[in-house]
C-alpha positions as CSV (number, residue, x, y, z in Angstrom):
1,M,194.5,317.0,-61.9
2,S,192.8,313.8,-62.7
3,L,193.6,310.5,-61.0
4,A,193.9,307.0,-62.6
5,P,192.5,305.7,-64.9
6,F,191.9,309.3,-66.1
7,D,195.2,310.6,-65.0
8,S,196.6,313.5,-67.0
9,L,194.6,316.4,-68.6
10,N,191.2,314.8,-68.9
11,F,188.4,317.1,-70.1
12,D,185.4,314.8,-69.8
13,D,183.5,314.6,-66.5
14,R,181.1,311.7,-67.3
15,Q,183.3,309.2,-65.4
16,D,185.9,311.4,-63.7
17,D,185.5,313.8,-60.8
18,P,183.8,316.9,-62.2
19,A,185.8,319.3,-59.9
20,R,189.1,317.8,-61.2
21,V,187.9,318.0,-64.8
22,A,186.9,321.7,-64.3
23,E,190.3,322.5,-63.0
24,N,191.9,320.7,-66.0
25,R,189.8,322.8,-68.4
26,R,190.6,326.0,-66.5
27,L,194.4,325.3,-66.6
28,A,194.4,324.5,-70.3
29,L,192.2,327.4,-71.3
30,S,194.1,329.9,-69.2
31,A,197.3,328.9,-70.9
32,L,195.7,330.0,-74.1
33,G,194.4,333.2,-72.7
34,F,190.7,332.1,-72.4
35,D,188.3,331.1,-69.7
36,L,185.6,328.6,-69.3
37,Q,182.8,331.1,-69.9
38,Q,184.0,331.6,-73.4
39,V,183.8,327.9,-74.4
40,A,181.2,326.6,-76.9
41,R,181.1,322.8,-76.8
42,L,178.9,319.9,-77.8
43,N,176.9,317.0,-76.6
44,Q,178.4,314.9,-79.5
45,I,176.1,312.3,-80.9
46,H,178.0,311.0,-84.0
47,S,175.8,313.0,-86.3
48,C,176.5,315.3,-89.2
49,D,174.8,318.3,-87.5
50,V,176.7,321.6,-87.6
51,V,175.6,324.4,-85.3
52,Q,176.4,328.0,-85.0
53,A,178.4,328.2,-81.7
54,R,177.2,329.9,-78.5
55,P,178.8,329.6,-75.0
56,G,177.7,326.5,-73.2
57,V,176.7,323.1,-74.5
58,Q,174.8,322.4,-77.7
59,T,173.9,319.1,-79.4
60,G,175.6,318.2,-82.7
61,D,179.1,317.3,-84.0
62,A,180.5,320.5,-85.4
63,L,180.6,324.2,-84.6
64,V,181.2,327.4,-86.5
65,S,181.7,330.9,-85.4
66,R,183.0,334.4,-86.2
67,E,182.8,335.7,-82.7
68,I,185.9,337.2,-81.2
69,G,186.9,335.6,-77.9
70,Q,184.7,332.5,-78.4
71,V,186.4,329.1,-78.0
72,L,185.2,326.0,-79.9
73,A,185.9,322.7,-78.2
74,I,185.7,319.2,-79.6
75,G,186.2,316.1,-77.3
76,T,187.8,313.0,-78.7
77,A,189.3,309.6,-77.6
78,D,189.8,307.9,-81.0
79,C,187.6,310.0,-83.4
80,Y,189.4,312.8,-85.2
81,P,189.1,316.4,-84.2
82,I,189.2,318.8,-87.2
83,L,189.8,322.5,-86.7
84,F,189.2,325.2,-89.4
85,H,190.4,328.8,-89.7
86,D,189.8,331.4,-92.3
87,P,192.3,334.1,-91.2
88,E,191.2,336.5,-93.9
89,H,187.5,336.5,-93.2
90,G,187.6,335.8,-89.4
91,V,185.7,332.5,-89.4
92,I,186.5,329.3,-87.4
93,G,185.1,325.8,-87.2
94,A,185.6,322.6,-85.3
95,A,184.3,319.1,-86.2
96,H,184.1,315.7,-84.4
97,A,184.8,313.1,-87.1
98,G,184.0,309.5,-86.1
99,W,183.2,307.0,-88.8
100,R,179.5,308.1,-89.0
101,G,180.4,311.7,-89.3
102,T,183.1,311.0,-91.8
103,V,181.0,308.9,-94.1
104,G,178.4,311.7,-93.9
105,R,181.2,314.2,-94.9
106,I,180.9,316.3,-91.8
107,A,184.1,318.2,-92.7
108,A,182.5,319.4,-96.0
109,L,179.3,320.4,-94.1
110,T,181.4,322.4,-91.7
111,L,183.1,324.1,-94.6
112,Q,179.7,325.0,-96.1
113,A,178.5,326.4,-92.7
114,M,181.7,328.5,-92.6
115,Q,181.1,329.8,-96.1
116,D,177.6,330.8,-94.9
117,L,179.4,333.1,-92.4
118,G,181.6,334.6,-95.0
119,A,184.6,332.3,-95.3
120,R,186.2,331.3,-98.6
121,L,187.5,327.9,-99.4
122,E,190.7,329.2,-100.8
123,T,191.6,330.9,-97.6
124,I,190.6,328.2,-95.1
125,Q,193.3,326.4,-93.2
126,V,192.7,323.0,-91.6
127,A,194.3,321.1,-88.7
128,I,193.6,317.5,-87.9
129,G,194.5,316.2,-84.5
130,P,195.3,312.7,-83.2
131,G,192.9,309.9,-83.9
132,I,192.8,306.1,-84.3
133,S,195.0,304.8,-87.1
134,A,194.0,302.4,-89.7
135,G,196.1,299.6,-88.3
136,Q,194.2,299.9,-85.0
137,Y,190.7,300.2,-86.4
138,P,189.3,297.0,-87.8
139,V,185.7,297.3,-89.0
140,G,183.0,295.0,-90.2
141,P,181.9,294.6,-93.8
142,E,178.8,296.7,-93.2
143,V,180.9,299.8,-92.3
144,A,183.3,299.2,-95.2
145,A,180.4,298.9,-97.6
146,Q,178.9,302.3,-96.4
147,F,182.1,304.1,-97.3
148,L,182.4,302.5,-100.7
149,Q,178.8,303.2,-101.4
150,A,179.3,306.8,-100.4
151,G,182.1,307.2,-103.0
152,F,185.2,306.9,-100.9
153,P,188.2,305.4,-102.6
154,E,189.4,301.9,-101.6
155,R,192.5,303.3,-100.0
156,C,190.3,304.5,-97.2
157,I,189.4,300.8,-96.4
158,P,192.8,299.0,-96.4
159,G,192.2,295.4,-97.2
160,G,188.5,295.9,-96.9
161,T,188.8,295.2,-93.2
162,H,190.2,298.4,-91.6
163,L,189.1,302.0,-91.8
164,D,191.6,304.8,-92.4
165,L,189.6,307.7,-90.9
166,L,192.5,310.1,-91.5
167,E,192.7,309.3,-95.2
168,A,188.9,309.4,-95.5
169,N,188.8,312.9,-94.0
170,L,191.6,314.1,-96.1
171,F,189.7,312.9,-99.1
172,V,186.6,314.8,-98.0
173,L,188.5,318.0,-97.5
174,Q,190.2,317.8,-100.9
175,E,187.0,316.8,-102.6
176,A,185.4,319.9,-101.1
177,G,188.1,322.1,-102.5
178,I,190.6,322.7,-99.7
179,P,194.2,322.8,-101.2
180,T,196.5,320.0,-99.9
181,D,199.0,322.6,-98.7
182,H,196.3,324.1,-96.5
183,I,195.8,320.9,-94.5
184,W,198.0,319.9,-91.5
185,S,197.7,316.6,-89.7
186,A,199.3,315.5,-86.4
187,K,199.6,312.0,-87.9
188,R,199.4,310.5,-84.4
189,C,197.4,307.5,-83.3
190,S,195.2,307.9,-80.3
191,T,196.1,304.4,-79.1
192,E,199.6,305.7,-78.4
193,P,200.4,306.1,-74.6
194,D,200.3,309.9,-74.8
195,F,196.6,309.9,-75.5
196,F,193.2,308.8,-74.3
197,S,191.7,305.9,-76.4
198,Y,188.2,304.5,-76.0
199,R,189.1,301.3,-77.9
200,R,192.4,300.7,-76.1
201,D,191.0,301.3,-72.7
202,A,187.7,299.4,-73.3
203,G,185.5,302.4,-72.7
204,T,187.0,303.6,-69.4
205,T,189.0,306.5,-70.4
206,G,189.2,310.3,-70.5
207,R,188.8,312.7,-73.4
208,M,191.1,315.1,-75.1
209,W,189.9,318.5,-76.3
210,A,190.9,320.2,-79.6
211,V,190.2,323.9,-79.3
212,I,190.2,327.0,-81.5
213,G,189.3,330.6,-80.8
214,L,189.6,334.0,-82.4
């Protein structure tokens, strides 16, 4: 319902018409069999804070839940959304992984919070949505240094000048004990025309949602 420059299915109402955004959210959630009252989402602050989800808006960058009918939503426009599901133990999670969350291993912290709710590493499945690719993500030496100092392999910092956020999050998940065959990735760059991108659009852009619900 959104108009340019937010045209398409924009889920963020900070710059767009809130009524149009609300209708976008309603359309998408109804297609999945949910409604807006069931959504738990975040005021995302590029932290490593993981919260137990409740309907409405909380502050942090990851959510976990075992509540039937609850929907976890992560908003992105270059950062990576990571969704988690333990089908055997009925636990879900969702994380917003920008560079600060990634270097702080927010994916591993989400996994730990899921285990606190009864999940098991060997039965957790992970899906990683679109995010900015290494080729489109030059970073300064201070960011590169933080990743190397935090123990990330050099392949996560191609040439020492770009950041491969997808590879870095794959490293965190595998380091935490998630089997490789339990991880799926969209392998799409958010700067492609199909998506919203904060960098490509110089800050005037919409947001995508990655959602998961039991």
